[in-house]
C-alpha positions as a Markdown table, in Angstrom:
| # | Residue | x | y | z |
|---|---|---|---|---|
| 1 | Met | 6.7 | 27.3 | 10.0 |
| 2 | Lys | 8.0 | 27.3 | 6.4 |
| 3 | Trp | 5.8 | 27.5 | 3.4 |
| 4 | Leu | 6.1 | 27.2 | -0.3 |
| 5 | Val | 4.2 | 29.9 | -2.1 |
| 6 | Leu | 3.5 | 29.8 | -5.8 |
| 7 | Ser | 2.2 | 32.7 | -7.9 |
| 8 | Tyr | 1.9 | 32.4 | -11.7 |
| 9 | Thr | 0.3 | 33.9 | -14.7 |
| 10 | Met | -0.5 | 32.3 | -18.1 |
| 11 | Pro | -0.5 | 33.9 | -21.5 |
| 12 | Thr | -3.9 | 34.9 | -22.8 |
| 13 | Lys | -3.5 | 32.7 | -25.9 |
| 14 | Met | -3.1 | 29.6 | -23.7 |
| 15 | Thr | -5.9 | 27.1 | -24.3 |
| 16 | Thr | -8.5 | 26.3 | -21.7 |
| 17 | Ala | -7.4 | 22.7 | -21.6 |
| 18 | Ser | -3.8 | 23.7 | -20.7 |
| 19 | Arg | -5.1 | 26.0 | -17.9 |
| 20 | Val | -7.3 | 23.2 | -16.5 |
| 21 | Arg | -4.4 | 20.9 | -16.6 |
| 22 | Ile | -2.2 | 23.2 | -14.5 |
| 23 | Trp | -5.1 | 23.8 | -12.1 |
| 24 | Arg | -5.7 | 20.1 | -11.7 |
| 25 | Lys | -2.0 | 19.4 | -10.9 |
| 26 | Leu | -2.1 | 22.1 | -8.2 |
| 27 | Arg | -5.2 | 20.6 | -6.8 |
| 28 | Lys | -3.5 | 17.1 | -6.8 |
| 29 | Ser | -0.5 | 18.5 | -5.0 |
| 30 | Gly | -2.7 | 19.5 | -2.1 |
| 31 | Ala | -2.1 | 23.3 | -2.5 |
| 32 | Ile | -4.5 | 25.8 | -1.0 |
| 33 | Ser | -5.4 | 29.2 | -2.5 |
| 34 | Pro | -6.4 | 31.6 | 0.3 |
| 35 | Lys | -6.0 | 34.6 | -1.9 |
| 36 | Ala | -6.5 | 34.8 | -5.7 |
| 37 | Gly | -3.4 | 33.9 | -7.6 |
| 38 | Val | -1.5 | 32.6 | -4.5 |
| 39 | His | -1.0 | 28.9 | -3.8 |
| 40 | Ile | 0.5 | 27.6 | -0.6 |
| 41 | Leu | 2.0 | 24.2 | 0.4 |
| 42 | Pro | 4.0 | 23.2 | 3.4 |
| 43 | Tyr | 7.7 | 23.2 | 2.8 |
| 44 | Thr | 8.6 | 19.6 | 2.4 |
| 45 | Asp | 10.9 | 17.8 | -0.1 |
| 46 | Glu | 8.0 | 16.2 | -1.8 |
| 47 | Cys | 6.0 | 19.4 | -2.2 |
| 48 | Leu | 9.1 | 21.3 | -3.4 |
| 49 | Glu | 9.8 | 18.7 | -6.1 |
| 50 | Ala | 6.1 | 18.8 | -7.2 |
| 51 | Val | 6.0 | 22.6 | -7.4 |
| 52 | Arg | 9.3 | 22.8 | -9.2 |
| 53 | Trp | 8.0 | 20.4 | -12.0 |
| 54 | Leu | 4.8 | 22.6 | -12.1 |
| 55 | Val | 6.9 | 25.8 | -12.5 |
| 56 | Thr | 8.8 | 24.1 | -15.4 |
| 57 | Glu | 5.5 | 23.2 | -17.1 |
| 58 | Ile | 4.2 | 26.7 | -16.7 |
| 59 | Glu | 7.3 | 28.3 | -18.2 |
| 60 | Gln | 7.2 | 25.8 | -21.1 |
| 61 | Glu | 3.7 | 27.1 | -21.8 |
| 62 | Gln | 5.2 | 30.6 | -22.0 |
| 63 | Gly | 3.8 | 31.5 | -18.6 |
| 64 | Glu | 5.5 | 33.2 | -15.7 |
| 65 | Ala | 5.9 | 31.6 | -12.2 |
| 66 | Leu | 7.3 | 32.9 | -9.0 |
| 67 | Leu | 8.1 | 30.3 | -6.3 |
| 68 | Met | 8.9 | 31.6 | -2.8 |
| 69 | Asn | 10.0 | 30.2 | 0.5 |
| 70 | Val | 8.0 | 32.0 | 3.1 |
| 71 | His | 8.5 | 31.9 | 6.9 |
| 72 | His | 5.9 | 34.5 | 7.9 |
| 73 | Phe | 2.8 | 36.1 | 6.4 |
| 74 | Glu | 1.9 | 39.6 | 7.8 |
| 75 | Asn | -1.9 | 39.1 | 7.5 |
| 76 | Leu | -2.2 | 35.3 | 7.6 |
| 77 | Thr | -1.2 | 33.3 | 10.6 |
| 78 | Asp | 0.2 | 29.7 | 10.4 |
| 79 | Asp | -2.9 | 28.5 | 12.4 |
| 80 | Lys | -5.2 | 30.0 | 9.8 |
| 81 | Ile | -3.3 | 28.4 | 7.0 |
| 82 | Met | -3.3 | 25.0 | 8.7 |
| 83 | Asp | -7.0 | 25.4 | 9.4 |
| 84 | Ile | -7.7 | 26.0 | 5.6 |
| 85 | Phe | -5.7 | 22.8 | 4.8 |
| 86 | Arg | -7.7 | 20.8 | 7.5 |
| 87 | Lys | -11.0 | 22.0 | 6.1 |
| 88 | Glu | -10.2 | 21.1 | 2.5 |
| 89 | Arg | -8.9 | 17.7 | 3.4 |
| 90 | Ser | -12.0 | 17.1 | 5.7 |
| 91 | Ala | -14.2 | 17.9 | 2.7 |
| 92 | Asp | -12.3 | 15.4 | 0.6 |
| 93 | Tyr | -12.6 | 12.7 | 3.2 |
| 94 | Gln | -16.3 | 13.4 | 3.7 |
| 95 | Glu | -17.0 | 13.1 | 0.0 |
| 96 | Ile | -15.3 | 9.6 | 0.1 |
| 97 | Glu | -17.2 | 8.6 | 3.2 |
| 98 | Asn | -20.5 | 9.7 | 1.7 |
| 99 | Tyr | -19.9 | 7.6 | -1.4 |
| 100 | Leu | -18.8 | 4.7 | 0.7 |
| 101 | Asn | -22.0 | 4.8 | 2.7 |
| 102 | Glu | -24.0 | 4.7 | -0.5 |
| 103 | Leu | -21.9 | 1.8 | -1.8 |
| 104 | Glu | -22.4 | -0.2 | 1.4 |
| 105 | Gln | -26.1 | 0.3 | 1.2 |
| 106 | Lys | -26.2 | -0.7 | -2.5 |
| 107 | Ile | -24.3 | -3.9 | -1.8 |
| 108 | Lys | -26.5 | -4.6 | 1.3 |
| 109 | Glu | -29.7 | -4.2 | -0.7 |
| 110 | Ser | -28.5 | -6.0 | -3.8 |
| 111 | Ala | -29.1 | -9.7 | -4.0 |
| 112 | Leu | -26.0 | -9.9 | -6.2 |
| 113 | Asn | -27.8 | -12.2 | -8.6 |
| 114 | Gln | -26.0 | -11.0 | -11.6 |
| 115 | Ala | -22.2 | -11.2 | -12.1 |
| 116 | Gly | -22.2 | -7.7 | -13.5 |
| 117 | Asn | -23.1 | -6.3 | -10.1 |
| 118 | Val | -20.0 | -7.9 | -8.6 |
| 119 | Val | -17.8 | -6.5 | -11.4 |
| 120 | Ala | -19.2 | -3.0 | -10.9 |
| 121 | Phe | -19.0 | -3.1 | -7.1 |
| 122 | Lys | -15.4 | -4.2 | -7.1 |
| 123 | Arg | -14.5 | -1.4 | -9.6 |
| 124 | Asp | -16.1 | 1.1 | -7.2 |
| 125 | Ile | -14.3 | -0.3 | -4.2 |
| 126 | Asn | -10.9 | -0.1 | -6.0 |
| 127 | Lys | -11.6 | 3.5 | -7.0 |
| 128 | Leu | -12.4 | 4.5 | -3.5 |
| 129 | Lys | -9.2 | 2.8 | -2.2 |
| 130 | Lys | -7.2 | 4.9 | -4.7 |
| 131 | Asn | -9.1 | 8.1 | -3.6 |
| 132 | Val | -8.3 | 7.4 | 0.1 |
| 133 | Glu | -4.6 | 7.0 | -0.6 |
| 134 | Thr | -4.6 | 10.1 | -2.8 |
| 135 | Val | -6.2 | 12.3 | -0.2 |
| 136 | Ser | -4.0 | 10.7 | 2.5 |
| 137 | Arg | -0.9 | 11.8 | 0.7 |
| 138 | Ile | -1.9 | 15.4 | 0.8 |
| 139 | Asp | -3.3 | 15.3 | 4.3 |
| 140 | Phe | -0.3 | 17.2 | 5.6 |
| 141 | Phe | -1.5 | 17.7 | 9.1 |
| 142 | Lys | -3.1 | 14.2 | 9.5 |
| 143 | Ile | -6.6 | 15.2 | 10.4 |
| 144 | Tyr | -8.1 | 11.8 | 9.6 |
| 145 | Asp | -7.1 | 8.2 | 10.2 |
| 146 | Lys | -7.5 | 6.5 | 6.8 |
| 147 | Lys | -7.4 | 3.0 | 8.4 |
| 148 | Gly | -11.1 | 3.1 | 9.3 |
| 149 | Leu | -12.1 | 3.8 | 5.7 |
| 150 | Leu | -9.7 | 1.2 | 4.3 |
| 151 | Asp | -11.0 | -1.4 | 6.8 |
| 152 | Arg | -14.6 | -0.8 | 5.7 |
| 153 | Leu | -13.5 | -1.1 | 2.0 |
| 154 | His | -11.7 | -4.3 | 2.8 |
| 155 | Gln | -14.7 | -5.7 | 4.5 |
| 156 | Leu | -16.8 | -4.9 | 1.4 |
| 157 | Gln | -14.4 | -6.6 | -0.8 |
| 158 | Arg | -14.4 | -9.7 | 1.4 |
| 159 | Ser | -18.2 | -9.8 | 1.1 |
| 160 | Leu | -17.9 | -9.8 | -2.7 |
| 161 | Val | -15.4 | -12.7 | -2.5 |
| 162 | Thr | -18.0 | -14.6 | -0.6 |
| 163 | Ser | -20.7 | -13.8 | -3.2 |
| 164 | Asn | -18.3 | -14.9 | -5.9 |
| 165 | Leu | -17.8 | -18.3 | -4.3 |
| 166 | Ile | -21.6 | -18.7 | -3.8 |
| 167 | Phe | -22.1 | -18.1 | -7.5 |
| 168 | Leu | -19.4 | -20.8 | -8.4 |
| 169 | Ile | -20.9 | -23.3 | -6.0 |
| 170 | Leu | -24.4 | -22.8 | -7.3 |
| 171 | Phe | -23.1 | -23.2 | -10.9 |
| 172 | Ser | -21.5 | -26.5 | -9.9 |
| 173 | Leu | -25.0 | -27.6 | -8.9 |
| 174 | Gly | -26.4 | -26.5 | -12.2 |
| 175 | Thr | -28.2 | -23.6 | -10.9 |
| 176 | Leu | -26.4 | -20.9 | -13.0 |
| 177 | Asn | -25.9 | -20.9 | -16.7 |
| 178 | Thr | -22.8 | -20.6 | -18.7 |
| 179 | Leu | -23.3 | -16.9 | -19.4 |
| 180 | Val | -23.3 | -16.0 | -15.8 |
| 181 | Leu | -20.1 | -18.0 | -15.2 |
| 182 | Arg | -18.4 | -16.3 | -18.0 |
| 183 | Lys | -19.1 | -12.9 | -16.4 |
| 184 | Met | -17.9 | -14.1 | -13.1 |
| 185 | Lys | -14.5 | -15.0 | -14.6 |
| 186 | Glu | -14.0 | -11.3 | -15.3 |
| 187 | Glu | -13.4 | -11.0 | -11.6 |
| 188 | Arg | -10.2 | -12.5 | -10.1 |
| 189 | Tyr | -10.4 | -12.6 | -6.3 |
| 190 | Glu | -7.6 | -13.7 | -4.0 |
| 191 | Val | -9.3 | -16.1 | -1.7 |
| 192 | Thr | -7.4 | -17.8 | 1.0 |
| 193 | Arg | -7.8 | -21.6 | 1.6 |
| 194 | Lys | -9.3 | -20.8 | 4.9 |
| 195 | Glu | -12.1 | -18.7 | 3.4 |
| 196 | Ser | -12.7 | -21.3 | 0.8 |
| 197 | Ile | -13.1 | -24.1 | 3.3 |
| 198 | Lys | -15.4 | -21.9 | 5.5 |
| 199 | Ile | -17.7 | -21.2 | 2.6 |
| 200 | Lys | -17.8 | -24.8 | 1.5 |
| 201 | Arg | -18.6 | -26.0 | 5.0 |
| 202 | Thr | -21.5 | -23.5 | 5.2 |
| 203 | Phe | -23.0 | -24.9 | 2.0 |
| 204 | Asp | -22.4 | -28.4 | 3.1 |
| 205 | Arg | -24.6 | -27.9 | 6.2 |
| 206 | Ser | -27.3 | -25.9 | 4.3 |
| 207 | Leu | -27.8 | -28.0 | 1.2 |
| 208 | Val | -30.6 | -30.5 | 1.1 |
| 209 | Phe | -30.6 | -33.1 | -1.6 |
| 210 | Pro | -33.7 | -35.0 | -2.9 |
Protein backbone atom coordinates (compact mmCIF):
# COMPACT_ATOMS: atom_id res chain seq x y z
CA MET A 1 0.00 0.00 0.00
CA LYS A 2 1.18 3.54 -0.72
CA TRP A 3 1.50 6.11 2.04
CA LEU A 4 2.25 9.80 2.26
CA VAL A 5 4.76 10.59 4.97
CA LEU A 6 5.43 14.12 6.19
CA SER A 7 8.25 15.16 8.46
CA TYR A 8 8.82 18.79 9.30
CA THR A 9 10.58 21.15 11.67
CA MET A 10 9.67 24.71 12.58
CA PRO A 11 12.02 27.56 13.55
CA THR A 12 12.42 28.12 17.28
CA LYS A 13 11.25 31.72 16.89
CA MET A 14 7.92 30.58 15.47
CA THR A 15 4.96 31.58 17.65
CA THR A 16 2.93 29.03 19.58
CA ALA A 17 -0.19 30.10 17.67
CA SER A 18 1.46 29.24 14.34
CA ARG A 19 2.61 25.85 15.64
CA VAL A 20 -0.87 25.05 16.88
CA ARG A 21 -2.36 26.10 13.53
CA ILE A 22 -0.11 23.65 11.68
CA TRP A 23 -0.92 20.88 14.16
CA ARG A 24 -4.67 21.49 13.82
CA LYS A 25 -4.47 21.31 10.02
CA LEU A 26 -2.63 18.02 10.26
CA ARG A 27 -5.27 16.76 12.65
CA LYS A 28 -8.03 17.93 10.33
CA SER A 29 -6.40 16.11 7.41
CA GLY A 30 -6.72 12.84 9.34
CA ALA A 31 -2.97 12.21 9.62
CA ILE A 32 -1.66 9.88 12.29
CA SER A 33 1.70 10.18 14.05
CA PRO A 34 2.94 6.71 15.11
CA LYS A 35 6.40 8.12 15.77
CA ALA A 36 7.45 11.56 16.95
CA GLY A 37 7.88 13.93 14.03
CA VAL A 38 6.39 11.52 11.48
CA HIS A 39 2.90 12.00 10.06
CA ILE A 40 1.22 9.45 7.80
CA LEU A 41 -1.74 9.58 5.42
CA PRO A 42 -3.00 7.16 2.78
CA TYR A 43 -1.83 8.07 -0.70
CA THR A 44 -4.88 9.64 -2.33
CA ASP A 45 -5.29 12.70 -4.53
CA GLU A 46 -7.19 14.51 -1.77
CA CYS A 47 -4.57 13.76 0.88
CA LEU A 48 -1.74 14.67 -1.46
CA GLU A 49 -3.28 18.06 -2.22
CA ALA A 50 -3.92 18.76 1.48
CA VAL A 51 -0.35 17.90 2.49
CA ARG A 52 1.17 19.89 -0.36
CA TRP A 53 -0.68 22.99 0.85
CA LEU A 54 0.58 22.26 4.34
CA VAL A 55 4.16 21.94 3.12
CA THR A 56 3.84 25.31 1.39
CA GLU A 57 2.55 26.89 4.60
CA ILE A 58 5.37 25.38 6.66
CA GLU A 59 7.97 26.70 4.24
CA GLN A 60 6.36 30.14 4.25
CA GLU A 61 6.88 30.14 8.02
CA GLN A 62 10.60 29.47 7.40
CA GLY A 63 10.21 25.85 8.44
CA GLU A 64 11.49 22.74 6.66
CA ALA A 65 9.27 19.94 5.37
CA LEU A 66 10.00 16.60 3.73
CA LEU A 67 7.13 14.86 1.93
CA MET A 68 7.69 11.23 0.96
CA ASN A 69 5.85 8.58 -1.02
CA VAL A 70 6.42 5.36 0.90
CA HIS A 71 5.49 1.84 -0.19
CA HIS A 72 6.94 -0.05 2.73
CA PHE A 73 8.10 0.55 6.32
CA GLU A 74 10.71 -1.81 7.72
CA ASN A 75 9.40 -1.78 11.29
CA LEU A 76 5.75 -0.81 10.74
CA THR A 77 3.33 -3.02 8.81
CA ASP A 78 0.42 -1.74 6.74
CA ASP A 79 -1.98 -3.58 9.06
CA LYS A 80 -0.53 -1.79 12.08
CA ILE A 81 -0.84 1.60 10.36
CA MET A 82 -4.45 0.92 9.37
CA ASP A 83 -5.19 -0.23 12.92
CA ILE A 84 -3.95 3.13 14.26
CA PHE A 85 -6.19 4.96 11.78
CA ARG A 86 -9.18 2.84 12.82
CA LYS A 87 -8.58 3.44 16.53
CA GLU A 88 -8.34 7.22 16.06
CA ARG A 89 -11.48 7.42 13.95
CA SER A 90 -13.30 5.10 16.35
CA ALA A 91 -12.43 7.49 19.20
CA ASP A 92 -13.73 10.42 17.12
CA TYR A 93 -17.03 8.67 16.40
CA GLN A 94 -17.38 7.59 20.02
CA GLU A 95 -16.99 11.19 21.17
CA ILE A 96 -19.77 12.24 18.79
CA GLU A 97 -22.03 9.39 19.90
CA ASN A 98 -21.49 10.20 23.59
CA TYR A 99 -22.51 13.81 23.00
CA LEU A 100 -25.49 12.68 20.91
CA ASN A 101 -26.65 10.40 23.72
CA GLU A 102 -26.48 13.33 26.14
CA LEU A 103 -28.35 15.58 23.73
CA GLU A 104 -31.11 13.03 23.19
CA GLN A 105 -31.53 12.73 26.95
CA LYS A 106 -31.63 16.52 27.44
CA ILE A 107 -34.30 16.92 24.76
CA LYS A 108 -36.30 14.04 26.20
CA GLU A 109 -36.21 15.48 29.70
CA SER A 110 -36.87 19.05 28.63
CA ALA A 111 -40.44 20.29 28.43
CA LEU A 112 -39.22 22.73 25.75
CA ASN A 113 -41.35 25.41 27.35
CA GLN A 114 -38.90 28.12 26.35
CA ALA A 115 -38.03 29.01 22.78
CA GLY A 116 -34.40 29.44 23.76
CA ASN A 117 -34.19 25.69 24.38
CA VAL A 118 -35.21 25.00 20.79
CA VAL A 119 -32.61 27.45 19.48
CA ALA A 120 -29.82 25.89 21.56
CA PHE A 121 -30.80 22.31 20.71
CA LYS A 122 -30.92 23.00 16.99
CA ARG A 123 -27.50 24.62 17.18
CA ASP A 124 -26.13 21.50 18.91
CA ILE A 125 -27.72 19.22 16.30
CA ASN A 126 -26.21 21.19 13.41
CA LYS A 127 -22.81 21.13 15.09
CA LEU A 128 -22.99 17.36 15.49
CA LYS A 129 -23.99 16.93 11.84
CA LYS A 130 -20.92 18.88 10.77
CA ASN A 131 -18.74 16.81 13.08
CA VAL A 132 -20.08 13.57 11.61
CA GLU A 133 -19.31 14.74 8.07
CA THR A 134 -15.86 15.96 9.10
CA VAL A 135 -14.90 12.64 10.68
CA SER A 136 -16.45 10.69 7.80
CA ARG A 137 -14.19 12.48 5.31
CA ILE A 138 -11.07 11.27 7.13
CA ASP A 139 -12.44 7.80 7.90
CA PHE A 140 -10.23 6.41 5.14
CA PHE A 141 -10.96 2.76 5.90
CA LYS A 142 -14.69 3.19 6.58
CA ILE A 143 -14.89 1.65 10.03
CA TYR A 144 -18.23 3.25 10.79
CA ASP A 145 -21.49 3.79 8.95
CA LYS A 146 -22.35 7.46 9.49
CA LYS A 147 -25.96 6.90 8.36
CA GLY A 148 -27.02 5.68 11.80
CA LEU A 149 -25.77 8.86 13.49
CA LEU A 150 -27.29 11.12 10.82
CA ASP A 151 -30.64 9.32 11.10
CA ARG A 152 -30.71 9.90 14.85
CA LEU A 153 -29.84 13.58 14.38
CA HIS A 154 -32.55 13.94 11.72
CA GLN A 155 -35.09 12.42 14.11
CA LEU A 156 -34.08 14.87 16.83
CA GLN A 157 -34.49 17.76 14.43
CA ARG A 158 -37.96 16.52 13.45
CA SER A 159 -38.93 16.43 17.12
CA LEU A 160 -37.88 20.07 17.43
CA VAL A 161 -39.98 20.93 14.37
CA THR A 162 -42.96 19.40 16.12
CA SER A 163 -42.23 21.39 19.28
CA ASN A 164 -41.98 24.56 17.23
CA LEU A 165 -45.40 23.97 15.69
CA ILE A 166 -46.89 23.28 19.11
CA PHE A 167 -45.62 26.63 20.35
CA LEU A 168 -47.14 28.42 17.38
CA ILE A 169 -50.50 26.70 17.85
CA LEU A 170 -50.55 27.54 21.55
CA PHE A 171 -49.73 31.13 20.72
CA SER A 172 -52.64 31.28 18.32
CA LEU A 173 -54.85 30.25 21.25
CA GLY A 174 -53.40 33.06 23.36
CA THR A 175 -51.41 30.74 25.58
CA LEU A 176 -47.99 32.18 24.80
CA ASN A 177 -46.88 35.77 24.99
CA THR A 178 -45.27 37.91 22.29
CA LEU A 179 -41.78 37.52 23.75
CA VAL A 180 -41.87 33.76 23.33
CA LEU A 181 -43.08 34.07 19.74
CA ARG A 182 -40.28 36.49 18.93
CA LYS A 183 -37.77 33.95 20.19
CA MET A 184 -39.41 31.23 18.16
CA LYS A 185 -38.99 33.24 14.98
CA GLU A 186 -35.24 32.94 15.42
CA GLU A 187 -35.67 29.38 14.24
CA ARG A 188 -36.66 28.66 10.63
CA TYR A 189 -37.70 25.08 10.15
CA GLU A 190 -38.56 23.48 6.85
CA VAL A 191 -41.82 21.74 7.58
CA THR A 192 -43.58 19.79 4.91
CA ARG A 193 -47.31 20.28 4.36
CA LYS A 194 -47.85 16.70 5.42
CA GLU A 195 -46.17 17.30 8.79
CA SER A 196 -48.16 20.50 9.33
CA ILE A 197 -51.48 18.78 8.64
CA LYS A 198 -50.54 15.89 10.95
CA ILE A 199 -49.81 18.23 13.84
CA LYS A 200 -52.96 20.26 13.22
CA ARG A 201 -55.15 17.14 13.22
CA THR A 202 -53.57 15.97 16.48
CA PHE A 203 -54.48 19.26 18.15
CA ASP A 204 -57.94 19.32 16.61
CA ARG A 205 -58.71 16.03 18.32
CA SER A 206 -57.18 16.96 21.67
CA LEU A 207 -58.38 20.52 22.21
CA VAL A 208 -61.45 21.04 24.39
CA PHE A 209 -63.25 24.37 24.19
CA PRO A 210 -65.49 25.72 26.98
